[in-house]
Phi, psi and omega in degrees: 000130180253121178258146173235160181190192178238155181218126178226132177237133175237129180232151177216131179294146003268339189206049178237140182204143170217136176236144179229123177241130176239116179229129179050039178081356180263135179263131175235117181238148178212142181206169176215125185258015183106338178223315187253130173260143183212161172218158180214114180216163184300329183280317187251351183069201179277130178208154178272141179274147179222171173057223183294329177296319178292318177302316179298315179298320180297316178295316182294329183280350180294110183302328182257032186315309183298331180270341185257019185306320181293332177276330184278335182237143181288329183211130175246127183229124173284116185258355178144201178234154177211155176264133172240111188062235179260011183256138172274139181229153166271134179257124181241125172270130183241105184267134180267342185102343175218138183079175179289149180289153170282156174238132179237137183242116183248131178303128183292337181269316187260338184080358181285145176290129178253335181206144173226129178238124181206177179267146174242121182261133180210168179303331181284347181134198183248134174230152176270130181242129175249128177242120175258124185257132186210176176055052177293135176227153179273123176234116181053039177083004181243132177279126185232133176285129180261355175227129178229118175263116182251123185233134170234178177297332184266335188204167173213134175211155182252131176256121177253117180282127180271319182205152177230133178235134178250155171060038174273155174278123182231126179288132180302333180299335180298337184263354184288148177299128180289158177289145178297143182256000000 
């Protein structure tokens, strides 16, 4: 069965993020307002994130994530090289100090991230998520992946980016935890 939906991410420096996924008419929202991580979905409603889930949200919300790896992770270790498709990559283990380390795969020629493997913490438990990044395009002088294949043990789906906008005015209230309904 193939499901389709929409996916929108809004980010604001230095550490605000909100994502909205709509699949089969169901809304899944997740955000970080600079201090508080939250999620809102049909199964769990609005709730505040804690523990490892909050740490994960904080890392994901870092607008300069690619530049802040040394601040976001306690230890970065080059563990070798691996091939992804026809590309050679450097494999970097990124340890947070709690939980299993993330693994990042960087193209040896371009330096672009081609794959990220990490844990996703949720009320239902922990799952390993693999994101394969592809179709990089230059937007306002920045290379952005326009295709992301996200795979877990339970599912796989492809995110196709339709458009990217930089330097928009975004109200901080957009990132705040919504009131419980």
